[in-house]
C-alpha positions in Angstrom: -44.3 107.5 90.8 -47.2 106.5 88.7 -47.3 106.8 84.9 -49.0 110.2 85.2 -45.9 111.5 87.0 -47.8 111.8 90.2 -46.2 111.1 93.6 -48.3 108.8 95.7 -47.8 108.9 99.4 -48.7 105.5 101.1 -48.8 104.2 104.6 -46.2 101.6 105.4 -49.0 99.0 105.6 -50.3 99.9 102.1 -46.8 100.0 100.6 -46.0 96.6 102.1 -49.3 95.2 100.7 -48.4 96.5 97.2 -44.9 95.1 97.3 -46.1 91.7 98.5 -48.6 91.7 95.6 -45.9 92.4 93.1 -43.5 89.8 94.5 -46.3 87.2 94.6 -46.9 87.6 90.8 -43.2 86.9 90.1 -42.7 84.2 92.7 -45.5 81.8 91.7 -44.5 78.2 91.9 -41.2 78.8 93.6 -39.8 79.4 97.1 -37.7 82.6 97.1 -36.2 81.7 100.5 -35.1 78.2 99.2 -33.7 79.8 96.1 -31.7 82.3 98.1 -30.3 79.7 100.5 -29.3 77.5 97.5 -27.5 80.5 95.9 -25.7 81.3 99.1 -24.5 77.7 99.6 -23.1 77.6 96.1 -21.3 80.9 96.7 -19.8 79.6 99.9 -18.6 76.4 98.2 -16.9 78.4 95.5 -15.2 80.6 98.1 -13.9 77.6 100.0 -12.3 76.0 96.9 
């Protein structure tokens, strides 16, 4: 929903473009994939202790 409380209906393509734009703003200068892999490895190590 937008701030005006309207419901916008988007195509999958447009919705994906908007999401990628938002994520790109927050993921500048870092690799989200590398960060996720690192977190998963830490969790696995803790489980194996």
